[in-house]
Structures are given as C-alpha cells and as structure tokens.
N, C-alpha and C positions, 0 to 999 in steps of 0.2 A: 239405853232404857235400864232403870236399876232395878235388881231383883225383887225389891218391893212394890216395882210396878207392874212389874210381867203378873206376878202374886193375883193385884187386884185387876190386873187386864181377865186373867183367867174366870176369878171369881165375880166377874161385875153384872150377870144376875142378866134377864130375860131384857128385851131393849123394843121400845115402839119409835116406828122413823116418825122425823117430822113431817108437817105438811108442805106440801112443795111449794106454798108461796112463800114460806121463809127457808125453805130448804137449799137443798145444794143444785138443784136439777136445772133450774131459772138463771144457774149462773152462765154455763155454756149452751144450752140449745137455744136453737133460733127463735126467735121474737116476733109474730106477725104484725103488722103495722098497715096502715089505711094507704101507703105507699104504694105496697105489693111489697115491699121490698123487707126481705128477714133480715132480723138484726140479731147480731152477736159478738162477742168481743173481738175474734178475729176480724167478722169485717168490720168493727167500729174503727179497726187499727189501720184502715183501705183509706179513712181518709186524714190526708195530712194536718188538717187542723188539730181533728183529735190525737194521732200517733205526737202531732208537737204538745198536745198542753199534756198530755200522760210524762212524754220524755222531758220536759222541762221540771214538772214536779220531782219524778224518778232519780232525775240525774241530781237537783238541785237536795233533795233530801240524801243522797248519795255523796254528797261534798262536803258534807255539815259533819265537824270534829263531836265526837261521842265519849262523856268521862262517868267513871265511876265515881262517886263519893261515897264518905265516910262521917252519918252526922252522930253527933255528941256533945252537949250540952252546951247545944246553940251552936257551936264550932262548925263548920262542914270542912273536911280534909280531903283532898284526894285519895283514892285506894289502889294504888297502881298492881298490886299482888292478888287482890281478888280473882276466884275463878271467871265472873262476868267480864274484865277488864281483858284477860289473854281471851276472851270468844269475841270482843271486838276487835283485837289486833287479829285473828285469825280464827273465824267462827267453825269452819270446816275446813278438809284439808281441800276442798274444789275451790273456794270463793274465798275472796275478802270481804272484808265489812263494808265499802262500797259497793260493789259486786250482790252482795246480799240483799242490802238495804234497797238496789234500785230494782230488783226481782221483786223483792217483797212489796213495793210501792207499785210497779206493774201488775200484778197481782189485787191489789185492793181497786188500784182503780179502775180495772176492768170485769174484776170478777166479784169484788163487792168484801173479800176474805184473803185473806192472806195467812198461811199454814206454814209454822215452821217448829219441828220435832226435837224435842230436848233431848238430848245424849248424856246421860249421867253415869259417875262411878259407882264403884259400890257404897262412898258415903255420901250419896246424894248430890255432889257437887257437877255441876255441869260441866261438860268437856266438848260439846259441841251441839252447834244448830243444822239440822238438818232441812233445807228446802223442800216443801212437798204442793206440787202441783194441787192450784183444789178442785178442778175436776177430776181427779183421783181421789178426792174423797167424801165421802157421805155420810154428815152428823147424824147421830142418832142422839136422843132422850132414855136415859135408861130408867129404869122403873124406879131407882131411888131419887129422879131427878136431876141428877147429874148427866153434863155432856158428853159423849163421847164421840169419837172418831175414826170410822172403819177407813181404812188407807188400803186400797187396792189398785193393782197392776200396776204399780209401781218398784223399781227395784232401791230399797233402803238399805240401811247400813245395818241390820237386825236380823236379815233373810234374803233370797234371791228374788231375781226377778219375777214379778206378777204374785209372790208372797200377800196375803192380806195381811192387815196389822191392826188389832183395836188401841188405840190410842185415848185416855181419859184427858178430861182438864188440865189435870195439874202437871202433864207431860207435853204441853203443843204452848209452844206461843201463837195464839189467834190475834191478828190484829185486820180489828173489820170497820166498812163502812157502816154510817148508818141502818141502824136495826130495823125493823118491824117487829120482832118480838124479844130483843135483848139479847139473844143467844147467836143469830145465825146474819151479817151482817147482807146487804141487799146494796148491790153494783148503782152507778148513776146509769149506766146505759139501761139496766131495767126499768129504770127508774121512769125514763126518759125515751122511750125506745121510736116515740115518732121522729122524734127531733134528728137521731141519728142517720133513721129508715129516709125523711123527706132528703137529707143531704146524700144519701146513697142513691136516692133516685135521681137527681141532678147530678148528680156526678155521671151515672151511667146514662144520662139523657143527651147531657153535652158528649158523653162517645160517641152514640150511635149518630148524634147530627154529625159530628165531623168523620165518621165512616158512612154515611150514607146520604149525606148530606151533598147538594151540588150549588153552590153559591159564587158566582163569577163576579168579576167588578163591572161588569158592564154588558148591554142589550146590544150588538150593531144591528138594527131593521130595514131589510130592504122593503120598497112598495110594490115588486113583482119578484113571483120566484125565480131562482137560481138552479142553473144546470149544473148538472157534476163538476164540470170543468172550471166556471165561474167561481164556486163553491170553494175550490180548491184554492184556487189563483188568489181570492180575496183573503181566505185565511192563511196562507202561507207568506201573501204581503203584510198582514195585519199582523204575524208574531214578529215577523222578521224587524220590523218598522218600529213597533209601537208594544213588545213586552221587553223585560229582562233591567235591570238596573243602569245598563248605557244607554237607554230611551227612554230614561225617568223624565217628565214633563216635556215630552216630545210633541210639538204643534202637531192635532190633529186634521187631516184633510179628511173629506169625504167627497164620493162622487156619487152618480147615478140615482138621487134622491135617499142615498143612505140617512139613516139617524141614530145616534147614538145618547142611549139613557144609562145612567151611573146605576149602579145596584149596592142599597146600603144596607147594614143590620137591619131585620125586621123591629118593630117594637116590642114583637115576641121573644126574639130571639135576647134582646136588650135587657128584659124583665128577667130570663132566663139564670144570666150573666150577674145581674143585679142579686137576686136571689143567694146563687151561689158565694157572693162573699158576705150576704148576710147569714150563712150558715157557721161561717169560722167566729161572728161576734156570739151566734150561739151556743156555739160547742165551748169559746171559749168562758161564756156564762157557764155554761153544767160545768166544767171542771172547776170555776174557780180562777181562772186564768187572767190577768191584763193583759189583752192584744197586743201590744208590743211587742211580749216574750215567745209571740210565736209569729211574730215579724209582720202583722196586720196593722198599717201606719195609718189607715184609710181615717180615722179619725183622732191622728198625732197631733198634742204641742210640746212643746218645750217640756211647759210644768208635768202634764201626766206621764212621759216621757222620763223624766229623770225622779218620777217618785214611783216608777213600775214596779223597779224591785224592791222598795221600802213595803209597800203593797203585798206585793207578794208574799214578802216574807213573813208581814203580820197576818194576814188572813188565808194565805194558803200551806205556810210550811209550817206556821205557827201549832196551828193545829193539832195538825201530823204528828208532828214532835210532841207533845202535849201527850196525843195516844198512845205511841212507843214508850213513851216514859211509862207512863201507867199500866200498860199491860209489861212490861219489864218489872216492874215492883211486883205485879202478881203473879207472874210465873216465874220469876229466878231469883228473886232475894226471898229466901225466909224469913225474915225478920222486918223490921223497917227500919233499921238502922243502914242501910245502904239503899241507893239511889241510883238511876241513872240519869243524865243530863244529855239533852243535843244541844251544843251549843248555838244559836242563830245570832251571837254579837256580833259578829263580823259581818251578816247580812243586814243588821239596822243601823250599823252606827254610825248611817251617812256620808257626805262627803270630807274630803280631806280637810277642808277651810272650817267646815261648822265639825269635826270630830276635834281637832286640835283645839278650837274655841273651848269647847266643851270640856276639856281635862281641863283646861287653865282654872275652870270653875271647879273642878271637883279636886285642884291642888289647894287655892284658895279657900277653899270651907272645909279643910281636912278630910274629905270622903277617901280621896286616891294620894299613895305615894307617886314620886317621879320614878323608880323601879318596878312598881304595878302597872303602869302606863306603858312603860319602857316595855314590859312583859306583854302587852296587850296588844302592843304595836308589831311584836316581834323579835327586838330588841335584847340584848341581855342586860342586867342589872348592871348598874354603875360600879365599877371597880372589877370585873369580873374579865376583863379584856386587854391584855396589855397594850399601853399608847404603843408606835411606832419605837422601834429601838430597842425597846425592852426585852422581849422576847430575845435579840440576838445578846444582848447584854448578861440576862440571866445563864 
C-alpha cells in the first residue's frame, strides 16, 4: 500500500455496516434448507459434481494466457515492460499467475467475491497482488459513500498475524459474481441453497442406506422351522456351493420344500439413484458447465460432445474473462491507454480442419498474413529458422 493510501485509510471517517443480505456474512455461514441439510461453501464442495464444476472453471481460466496492451491512435501494441505485465509473470512471492487465478475463481464461485490487495511502491506503481480470503473480510460503506474492506485475522504483507487493516476500493481488485446491490457479489450457492441441500441430503441418504441397510441377493425359505443344526448345515452348504465368482451361474438344487426368491432393488431405491443422477445436471446448470466436461455422459452424443468445449469457452469462461479485464481496468490502470486481455482464441478456434480452412479464407481476403497465422499456431515466422545444414555452415 502506498503512503497516500495509508493516509486515506487513517482519515476515512465513520463507517456504516452493510446489510447482511448483501454483505459478507452469508458467504460462509450455514444456510438452512427444506431438506434439513445446512449449506455453506465447504459443504458444497463435498459434492463431486459441484467440485468438478468449480475446478473445471478455475483451471480453465488459469490456463488462459493474459497480455497487457497499449492503445494509441487506433493501434494496439503489447506492453511487455508495464508494471501489470510483471504482475502477470509473478503476482506475489508465493503464487504464480495460474495459481492466483485458480484461487480467485474458486473464491468467487463459492463465496461470490474474490479480493486481491494491491501493493504499490512510492510512485503508485503496483508491485504485488495479495490474495485475501473473503471470509476474513468485512465490507463497509463509508459515510462518504465509498466502499471499504476491513481485513481481520489474516497475515498480510503490511502487518503481523491477526492485525486488522482497512483497504479502500482503489486499493483492491474485487471480482464479484452477480450482485443484488451493485457493491457486494452473491454466490450461486446462496442463491440456490435448496439445490445444494437436496444433493447433500441424497448423498447422506445413500451413505446411510449402505451403512445401515441389509439387502441380500435373495431369500431361501422353508415350510417348517429349522433347528440350529439344520440351519448351520444349510448355511454352510449354500455358502460353499453357490457363492463366490467360481460358483457363478451354478445350478441351484433345493430340497425339503425349500424355495428361492430373488431380491431386487426397490422402486424407491431406484428412484433415489435416478435423483442423484439428476442432481449432477442441476449442479452443472447452476455453474453453467456443459455436463460432458464434468464426466456426465448420460445424454451424450457426438455432436454435443464435440461442441462442449466451444460452448464452455463462449458462455462460461468468456463472461468471467470480461469481468476480470474490466476490474483490472478499474483497479490497476490509471489511464485508459492500457488494458488487460485474456486470450480465449485457443479455445474458440475449432478443430484442425476447420481452423486451416478459416486461415485459407483469411489469407485470400487479405485479413491475415502467413507469418501471423504461423505465430497463432505456435510456429516461428518464415525465414527466422535456418534450414537443415545452414547452421553448421554458418
């Protein structure tokens, strides 16, 4: 934090706490549901489908390259020496850029908000981005109408463990999910707790069924009661001759009026299993993730599997990339000359055949040059790599 920022913090004036509806409390306190299962972010991640949705979005965003560009006279050029470019290479001493983006997306998807403190040098240039867990933040609305963030019980670069620190809106990068008040984001878990609660209740129910239930493959019944000696002899004989993989499909011979009745899964149990499969679809819908990307192939076809990645890039990752770019523009670029761009072209360029067909049209219409296409595909421009034998001759 710069010296000017510290002075602004000291003389910020009285504060007014935000309403709990749009505030920080609902981000981590358990929410009651009709199923009886309390829901919070930690419990939501106990569901494999929920964890898979969050992981695929977080890792997908973390894998995308980011660049800083300078716009001047309608021309955009990359700015490799800009301070924000250095942050993309190493945002802080403990995290790489992919690590920080993955953490940030996990926070905003689970808690509705992700906060990074901007550490600046004496000249106001950003030198580090420090992650602050949202559960350690209490947002405040100052008397001036500005938003402030009280950081509590967290080891940060400006003080020791547990030292509270107030940060103003200009000193933080704040990524938020859709907001109800325009100030604080609200997580999808808090918007649809019943979806998570029902899925948790079904998961607990099936666990209890396996723990407490007794569902044999069948029942062997007799017309008359058996004494202990007969019971033990029949049980040992039946176990020896008709159980185990080596006795599979062996003919069953019964005597003394015995009858065999198979026991199948009850309709109620089958319905519960079908309901658990449906919760996977509901959670995928909640996080806007195509089901094939979280290994749900129940409704898979060749067409939707082939387009799942493109759909994911356009409708899941692209909106988040736009939000991150806009928040970087607000928090880290002092002028409108520079901007951050998260490059999604690698996810949207289609399969190999379609891509090269599009390149042919681009060259034919004069939109791209062969060297620009080679760069997009990861090749060096023509003439920059010596032909075989030229390096030795040189």
